[in-house]
N, C-alpha and C positions, 0 to 999 in steps of 0.2 A: 540791293542797289543795282542800277543798270549795269549790264555787262556789255563789253565792247562788241562781242560777236553774236549776241542773242538775236534770234528771229522768232516772232510770234506767228501762230497759224493765221491764215487768211480768213478762215471761218472760226469765229470766236463766240462762245456762249457769254451772255451778258448778265451781270448781277446789278440790279438797280437798288440803290441804298439812299436813305435819308440821313445816315449817320456820318456826316462830314464828307470831306473830299480826300481821296487817296491820291498822293503825289508820288512820282517815281522816287525811289530811294527811302521811303518811309514805310513803317509797318503799323497797321492799325487792326483793331478788333471790330468786326462787323457782326451785328446780331441779325439772324436770318429767320423770319417768321411768316413772310408772305407766301402764298401758294406757289408762285412762279420760282421764287428763290429757293424754296424748300425742294421743289422738283429738280432744280439745278444741282443742289448739293447731293441729293439722293442718286440721281442718274449719272452725274459727271464725276463728282469728287469722290464719293464713297465707292463707286464701282470701277473707277478708272485704275489702271495699273502702271501707266507710263507717266513720265514727267510732263508730257504734253497735255495729259488730261487734267493736270492740276493748274494749268494756266487759264484764267478766266478774265473777262473784261469787266471792270468796275465803272459804272456810269452813275454820276450824281443824279438823283431824282429831284428835279426842281419843283415838282407838284407839292402843294401843302399836304402834309401827312394827315391832318384832320379831315381833309376832303378827298382823300385818296379813294379810288374805286378799283374794281377788278379789271377794268379796261386798261390796256397798256398805255402809259402816258407817253407824250412825245419825247423821243430820246435826245439827250444832249449830244451834240455832234462830236465832242472830244471826250475821250475816256482814258483810263489807265489800265494797261494789262498788268495783272497781278498774279503772284504765285501763292497758292493756298498752302501755307506752312502747317497749319493745324486746324482740325475740325473737331469741335466738342458739341455733343448733343445733350439735351435735357428735356424732361417732360413736365417741369414745374416752372411757373404756374401753368404753362401750356407748352405743347411741343415746339421746340425751336432749336436752332444751331447757332454756334458762335464760331466765326472764322477768323483766323489770324492770317492776314494777307500782307505780303510785301510787294510794293509797287515796282514794276520793271521799266516800263516806258509808256509813252503816249501813243494813242492811235485815233484815227478818224473813222467814224461809222460811214461806210459807203452805201450800204443798203441792208434792210431787214429781211432775212430769209424766212423766218417763221416766228410766231409769237408764243405758241404752246408746244409742249408743256412748259418750256422756258424760252426766252428770246435767244435767237441765234442770228448773228449779223456777219456780213462781209466787211472786213476792216482793213485799213491801211496803216502800217507802222510809220510814225512820224519822226521819232528820234533816231537819226542816223549817227551812231556814235563812233564809227570806225575811224573817222578823220581826226579824232581828238587823242591827245596823249594824256597819260595819268596826271601830269602837273605841268605848270607853266614855268619857264625860265624868264629872266628879265629881258633877254633879247627877243624871245618869242612874243612877249607882251607888247613890246614897243612896235614889233612888226605887224601886229594885228590891228593897229590903229585904234579906232574908237572902242571897239569891242574889247580889246585887250586892256585899255585904260579903265573901262567900266568894270571888267572882271577883277582887275587889281584893286580898285576902290572897294569893291564888294568884299574881296578877301580880307582887306585890312579892317574893314568894319566888323566882319565876323570875328577876327582875332581880338579886336578891342572888346567885343561883347564877352568872349570867353575869358579874357583877362580880368574882367570885373567879377568873375565868379571865384569860388574857393577851389583852388587847384588840388587841395588835399582830398577832395571828393573823387573817388575813382571814376565816376561817370564823366565828370568834367575833364579829367585828365585824358580819358579816352576820346572825348570830343575834340580836344586840342590836337591829338594825333591824327584823327580823321580829317581835320581841316588841312593838314599838311599832305595827306596821302590821297585824298579824293580828287578826281578830275574836276577842274574848275567849272565845267559846264553842268555838273550835278549840284553845285553849291546852292543855287536859288531854290531848287525843290527841297533840298535838305533843310535849309534855314527856314523856309516858309512853313514847313511842317513842325519846326521846333519852336518858333517864337509865337507869342500871343497874337492871333489874327482870327478874323471871322471867316465863316464858310464862304461868304460872298467874295472876300479877298483871295481866299485860296482857289476859288473857282476861276477868278481872273488870272491867277498864276497858271492854272491848268490850261486855260485857253491860250496862253502865250506860247505859240508854237516856236516862234523865232527865239534864238538864244539871247540876242541883244534886248528884245522886248521883255523877256523873262527877267533879266538882270534889272531893268528899269522898274519893273513892277514890284520886285521884292525889296530893292534897296530902300525905298521909303519906309517899308514896314520894319526893316532892320534898324534904321535910324531912329524910328519912333520908339522901339524897344530900348535902345541905348539911352535915349533922352529920358525915358521913364525911369530907368534905373538910376541915372544921375540925380534926377529930381527926388527920388525916394531917399537916396543917401544924404542929400542936403537937408531934407525935412526931418531927419532923425538925429538924435544925439550921437555924437561921434563915439563909436565903439570899435574895437579891433576886429570884431567878426561881423560887422554890418554887411560887408559884401559877400559873406559866406552863406547868407540865408535867402538867396534869390533864385534858387533852383529847386524844383520838386521833381521827383522821379516817379514815373508811373509806367504801366505796361504799354508796350508798343515802342517805336523809335527808329533811329537812323539805321540800326542793325536789328535783325529780327528779335522781337520780344522786349525791346526797350524803346522808349520815346522820351525826349526832353521837352518839357514845357516851361518856358521862361515866362512866368506870370509876374507882371509888375506889382501884383499884390501878394504873390507867394513870398513867404519869408518876412512879411510885414508883422513880425511878432512884437508884442508889447514887452520890451525888456523890463520896463518898470514893474509890470505885473509879476514877472519872475522874481525880481528883487524883493517885492512885497511878500511873495510866498516864502522866500528864503528867510526873511526877517520873522515871519510868523512861525516857521519851523524852529528857529532858535529861541523864540519867545514863548513856545508852548510848554516849556519846562518838562518835557517828556524824559523818561529814563534814558540812560546812555545807549542801551541796545536799540531802543526805538529811534533815537536821534541818529544813530549811525546808519540805520536802514533808510531813514528819510533823506539824509544827505546824499546817500548813494543814488536813490531814485531821483533826487533833484539834479544831480550831476548828469544823469542819463537824460532827463527832461530837457536840459539846456542844449544838448547835442541833437535833439530830435526835431525834425520839421513838424509843423502843426498838422500837415496833411497825413501823417502816419496814424493809423488807428490806435497804436499803442500810446500815442501822446495823450489822448483823452483819458485812457485808462490810468496812466501814471498820474495825470493831473487830479483826477477824481480821488485817487488813493491818497495823495498828499493833502488835498483839501480835507479829507476825513481825518487824517492823522492830526492836523493842526486844530480841528474843531473838537476833538475828544477832550474831556476834562481830566487831564493827567494829574493836575494838582488843585483843581478848583472844587471847593466843597462848601457846604452851608454849616453854620454853627448851630449845634443842637440846643434846644430850650430844655433845660434840665430842672425846671421848677415843678416839683412833684405835686404840690397843691394845685397850681394852675392846670396841670395836666389832668388831675383827677376831675376838676370842675368841668373842663372841656369835654372829656370823655363822657361824663354823666349827662351833659347837655345834649350831646350828639346821639347817644344810645342809651336806651333803658335796658336794665338787666345786663346780661353778658359779663357777669362779674369776673369769671375766670380769665377772659381775654384782657379786661382792664387791669387785673392784678398783674398779669405777665408784662404788660407795657410799663407799668409803674416799677416793677422789679428791674426792668432793663434801664430805666432812667436812674434808679438809685445806684446801680452798679456803675453806670457811666459817670456819675458824680465822683465815685471813689476811684475809678480807673479809667483814664481818658483813652487808652489804646485798646478798648474792647472791640473785638470783632463783631460784625453784625450777626445777629442770630438768624437761624433758618426756621421759620414758623410755618405750620400747616394747619389751617382752620378746616375742620371736617364737620359737616352738618348738612341738613336738608336745605333745599332752595328757599330763598326768601327770608332767611333769619338774619341777614345783615353781614355776611362774611366779607363781601367786597367793600361795603360802605365803612365797615370798621377799619379796614386797611387804609382807606382814605383818611379816616379820622386819626389814625396813628401817625400818618405823615404830617397832618396838620398840627397834632400835639407836639411832635418833635421839631417842627419848623423845617421839615425837609421837603424836597420836591417829590412828587408822586407820579409813578408811571405804571400803567396797567398793560400786561401782555396776556392776551387770550391764547391759551394753548389747546382749546377744544378742537379736535379734528386734525391737529398738526401731525403729519406722518413723515416728515423729512428732517433728518438731523441737521441739514444745512440751515433750517430756520433758526436753530439755536447757535450753531457754530459758524455760520456763514459759508460762502462758496470760495473755493480757491480762485485766485485771480487768473488762472489759465483758462477758465471757462468764459464763454461769451455771456454777457449780462450778469457777471458775478456781483455780489453785494454782501455786506457784512450781515451777521445774524441779528436776531431781534434784541439780544442783550446789548451789543455794541450800538445798535441803532437807538435803543432806548437811552443809553448814556449820552449819545450825541444830542438827543432831543431835549433831555432835562438840563444838560450843560454842567452837571456836578457829578462827582464820583462817589457821593454817599446818599443817593436817593432811597426811597422806599419803592421796591419793585413788587408788584402784585402779579404773581403767576396764577392766573385764573384758570379753573377747570383742569388742574394738573392730572386728575384721574381719568381724563378723556383723551389722553395722548394716543395716537395711533402708531402703527408700525408698517413699513412698506419696504420695497426694494431699495429706496433711497436711504435706508438706515432707521435706527430706533432713536427718536428724539429723547426718550426717557433716559437712555444711556448717555446721551450728550449732556443731559442735565446733571449727571453725577458729579462732573467737575465743577459746574456752576454752583451747586448747592452743598459743596463740601468745604467747610471752613479751613481745612488743612490744605486745600488745593486751589481755591479760587483766588488766592492772592497772585497767582500767575496764570490766569485764564488766557488761553491762546485761541483767538478767532482765526479761522482759516483765511479770511480775507486780509486781516491785519498781518498775520504771521509773526506777530510780536506779542509778548505777554502784557496783559492789562490786569491791574489790581482791582478785584471785586470784593475784597475783604471788608470794606466799609459800607457796602450796600446791605440794607435790611431787606431780606427776601421774605415775602409772605405768600405762601401757596394756599389755594382754596380747593376743596374737593367735596363731593357729596358722599363718597365712600372710599375707604382705604383698600377695598378688595381688589380693585383694578390697578392700584399703584404697585409697581415692581418692588419687591422687598428691599433691594439694595438702595433704591431711591427713598423709600419710606424710612429706612434706617438713618438717613442723613438729615431728617427733618424732625423738629419737635412738634408732635401732634397735639393739638388742642381741640377737643370735641365741643361743638356748638349744637346743643339740642334745641328742640322747638320751644315755643313760648306757651305759657299757660294762658287761660282766658283772661285772668286779671292782668297779666303782663300785656296782652294784646290790647285790652281796653286802654291801658296807660299809653301804650305806643300810639294808638289811634288818636287819643286826645292831645298828646304832646306833639306828634310829628305828622301823622298821615293826614288828619283833617286840615290843619293849617296849610300843609303843602298842597293839597288838592284845591282848597279855596283859592290859593294864589295862582295855581295853574289854570283855573277856570274863571279868573277875574271876579271872584266873589269875595265878600267880606262877612264877618259874623252878623252884620246887620241884615244880610240877605237870607241866611240859612243858619239853623241851629240843629245839631244832631245830638240829642240827649244821650247820656251814658247808657241807659237801658236799651235804647235803639242800637247803639254800637254793640252792646252785648248780644242783642238779638241777631245782628248781622254776623257776628263771630260764630255763634252757636248753631244757627239754622241755615245760613247762606254760605258759609265757608267751613271747611274742615281740612285744615292744613297745619303743618308745623310752623311755617313762616307767616308773612303778612302780605304777600303779593296779591292774592285774591281779595283780601280785605281792602287793600288800597284801590283795587279796580272797582269793587262794589261802592266804596265811598265816592270814587270818581263818577260812577253812574248816577248816584244821588245828586252830585253837584251839577251834572249836565242837565238833569231834569229840572232842577231849580233855575239853572241859567236860561232855559227855554221860557219858564214862567216869568222871569224877570225881564227878558228881552221883549216878549210880545204881550205881556199882561195876562193876568189870570181871569179878570172880569171884563165884560164888554158893556158899554152904556149906550142905550139908544136915545137919540134926542127926543124930548117930549113932544107929543102931538100938539100942534098949535104954537110951538115956539117959532121964532123967526127962522131958525135954520131948517126946522122940519117943514114949515109952510113953504119956504122957497123951494125945497126939494120936491114937495108934492106938486107945486105948480109946474115944475119942469118935467114932471113925470118920472122922476128918479126915485129910487129906493132910499130910505133913510140910511145915513152913514153910521156905522157902529164905531164908536171911539174907544180905543183900548185904554184901560186904566191900569196902573201898576198894581201888583198884588200886595196884599197886606204883608208887612215885614215885621220881624223876620219869619220866614217859612220854617215851621217846626216839623221835622221829620218824625212822625209817630209811627206806631205799628201799622196803621191803615195805609198811610202814605208809603211806608216801606214795602208793603205787599203790592200796591199799585205800581210802584216803580220797578222793583226787582222781580215781581212775579211770585209764584208759590215757592215756599222754601224747599230746596232739594234735600235737606237733611233734617231728620227728626232726632231729638235727643233720647227719646225712650227706646230701649232695645228689648223691652219685655215682650212686645207683641211677636217677636220672632221666636221666642222660646215657649211656645204653647203646646208642643207635642214632645213626647220622649224621642231621644235620638238627635237632639240639637244642643250644641255647646258653642260658647264664644271664646275664641282664642285671640292672641295678640301677636302681631308680626312686625318686623322691622324692614323698612325699605329705604333706599337712598333719599326718598322724599319725606321721611319721618316715620313715626309709628302708625300702624293701622290696626283696626279690629277686623277679625276674620271669623266667619261662621263656619262650623263643621256640621254637616247633616249626614245622617245614616238611616237606612231603611233595610228591612229584611223581607224575604219572600221564600217560598218553598223552592228547594233546589238541591244542589249536590255539595254544598259547603264551599262555594267559590267566593272569593273576595274581589269586588270590582271597585276600582279607584278612578275617579274623574275629577277634572278641574286643572289639567295641565300641571301635574305634580312632578317634581324632580325626583331623582333617585333616593335622596335622603328622606324625603317625606314618605315615599312608598315603603321604605324600610321601617320608618316609625309606625306606619299603619300595621305592618306585619308583626312588629314587636307588641303593639297594643293588643292585637288578636291573640297572640300566643300567651301573653300575661293573663288576659281575661279568661281564656280557656283553662289555664293552669290553676286559676283561683276561682273558677266558677262555683264550686261547691261552698267555698268560704263565704261568698257574697250572694248565694242563691240565684245565680244567673242561669236562665234556662233558654231553650230554643222555642220555636213557635208552638210546639205541642207539649211543652213542659219538660222536655228531656234535660238531663244534666249537662250535655255538651251544647253550647250555644250554636255551634256550626253544624250539628248533626241534622241533615235534611234541610238546611237553611242556607240561602245565599245572602251575602251582605253586600250592600252598595254604599260606599262612602264617597261623599261629594263635597268639594270645596267651592262654594259659589264664586262668581266672577271668573267663569271658565276661560275667558280670553286672556287672563293674566297668568303668566308662568310663576309657579310657586315652588320654593325649595328651602330646605333648612331643617334643623332638628327641633326647633322651638315648638312645634305643634304636637309633640308626643303626648303631653298630659291632656291636651284638649281632645285628641282622638280617643284616649282611654275613657275620659269622662263621657264623651258622646256615645261610645259603644256601651258603656256601663248603663247609661240611661236607657238605651234601646233594649238591652237584654233584661233589665230589671223593670221596665215600664214606668220608671219614676222620672219626673221633670227636674231638670237642672235649674238651680236658682236663676231668676231672670236678670239679676243685677251682678252676676259674677263673670269675670274674664280671667284667663289664665295663660301662662306660658311656662315652658320648661321642657327639657329633654329627658327621656326615660331610658332605663336599661331593662334587660330581660329579667332581672331580679326585682324590679319594681322601684328602683331608686330614681330620684329626680336630680338631674345634673344641671349645673348653671348654664345660662345663655347670655348673649350680649344684647345691647340696646335697651336696657331696663328702663332708663329714664324716658326715652322716646315712647316705649310701649305703655308705660304708666300714664304719660300725658295723653296718649291716644285714648286710653280707657276713660280718663277724666273728661276728655272732650265728648265722648260718646255717652256720658251719663252713668257709667258703671259705678257701683258702690263698693264692691269687693274685688280685689285683685289677688290671685294666687301666684306666688313666685317661688322659685327654688330657694331653699334655705341658704345655699352658698352664695346667693346674690344679695344677702343682707347688707353687705358693704356698699352696694350701689344705691341703697335707699337714701344715703346722705346727700346725693346729687339732686334728689327730687325736692322741689320747693316746699317749704314748710306748710303753706296754705293748701297745697294739693295733698300732702300727707295727712293733714287734719281732716280732709273731706273724704278720704278713702280708707277702707278697711284693708290694710295690706297684710295678707296671710302668707307666711313662708312655710314650705313643706319640704321635708327631707325624703319622703317616699310617697307612693301612690295612695296608700291608705289615708294619709293626711290630706291629700288632694281631694279624694272622693268625699271625705267627711266635711270638708269646707265647701264643696260644690253643691251639695244637696241639703235641703232643709232637714234638720234633725239628724244629719250625719248619714253615713252609708254603712250601717252596722253589719258586721259579719254574722253568719249563722252560729247559733249556740252549739258548742261542741258536745257530742255525746260522751257521757262519763265512761271511762274505760273500766271494765271489771278486772280485779286483780287476777293474775294468772297463777294457777296452782301448779307447782312443779310436780312432775310425776316421780314416784319413788320406785318405779319398776326398773 
């Protein structure tokens, strides 16, 4: 504020600003980003060491900022000398400085000394403050005549304004004390910077050099503010604290760092809205602990001005708390018969999943307080894991919500962010409950096997609490910070493989394996669901197109080779699009007959005859010829015999997250030093299987008459072996190829062909035993899709044959083998006989 003995320099650097008007006695923040102002800060404020170097002149820039140029604009004749209290620099979004400046006194620009690098002017100080005392007495006021009366009127009006505010607010109490201690001649500038007024009005106050003129210009502004507050109070319902909400505090002010802004709209808070929120809090039927937290936050909210950033955060938190379904739920439909019919109508096959849902319904009939199960459907893509979850919700009569977890690598996505962070929000679990509006929905956690891990935490670890029936009754989201009961939620997770799911998380879920479909099942699914759905999607009816069952089977066997039905649906969609084009534009064209009225008129005008489109014959039947025209040449052939025309080739079975696959193993030999070469991007386990197979065959070479290239008894003597697994771009690993490698090498060393309709899988040991492997159902279905007739499996996998559909078992010759001798006998026509043993002569003991 102005000091009675202060003197400003005659030569003063000038700061031109568009950001309001600085009045003596006020403190404002000014952003500096123009070249001249930046040079002033760098050369004067940052390098200066004396108090004099921190005094600069602030001139309002009256030029429109949108049309500002590099040329120095005409200077306003009156400015304010200010003391730079603080300088803060920043490089974002572009280099700039922020100055905290306290106004000292007015000055008049006498002449401009230089324009660059920053304006420097000769100034004259206008405020001569030495003649005034700190405050007026009653006698002095009467002696000053009109000026004294005007100042006294102004002082009373300022007191009236302060009395309308809440004196319990420390800032208001300090303002009251300042009015009593400030010199009266400073009151117009202080009040003008405090009340709501435009920059044009403040500029008029700055130009008022005379004290009496200054009082006269600010007094109407002060009166207008008082009347506005009175009108505001009359228009609102009477409340004890109406007058307490008319002040907002922000940076800047009458003293450095603070400024009061009396806005006639500040504090116009809708009290009814807060009361409605309070009623919602009491009506949400939340637990006592959550209600206690909400009432505490609501009490803080009532004391908070709306301009505070924390007001919006607290309000959002309370809105979320009242919207959560603390006690809202849906009633389950427990009719088992109706549920079975609904599941059968929505999905074909998938008996294991349907049986588990019906079991849950049966137990719910007997025990109403059953906790929701945690199910995990594991299977290849396209088999209906997600859609069956939606059908389960429909069967139970519950709300359904899907949460995709693929690629999630932040544990805050599950448990939310703490409210101390900017932009905090609840996790996906709480957001899902808010969306569905009930506390017992069906939550589908899709792609749970594709969770990531990063510096932000492990979301799989955060799911441990969510998917644990013994813990999720008190699940605590970081944003809510109160417990929420998830025990009534039916969680269904989906995954393509359990290999990437952490063991602790997998232990909390009931895993149900969903294998691929057989060809017969795919035909039924296509006829019942896929074809009607695609006809509807393309605007067609059975009157437009017919897809016979044998055509559907042809599409399944020759154009798709997958465990699910997604590619099948896309191929059917391609057929529908081709028919839609025919229906839309016509399959035939008809030319008007020569000599007809239409044709003659066109010929007279020199025009070509118009071809009239006619609708195609309906329905359009998709036969094998049309299928090839629309879909092109089939990419898959059913017969695998053509690949097994040379010794050293065998057909194995592999499991992938996409389902079962057939896998060829090829071997060749050439003269060399007995080295083994493996290609096809094999993992460590498969490489070890290859070495095991070589060792077993060398050890049993005499028994099976296996020779090298020149007929020697050691197959590797002077011979190099190259073992290759086609599809070299695909990484392969696992123990299941052991028996296939042995069969392939046995065929190479013996010169015999492996049966063309045989596929096999199994792990081997150095003693020649065949160990069990996983994914038997998927592998057998893959062999069935490929047209294989005989499948060799480990003997200890006989228990898994029950999961294979009966129609598939009836069409395949399933051979189980306990050792490699049984494998070789089943893989070659006529068996793989051992060499006849030479009879041993009896040894005659010596009598010497």
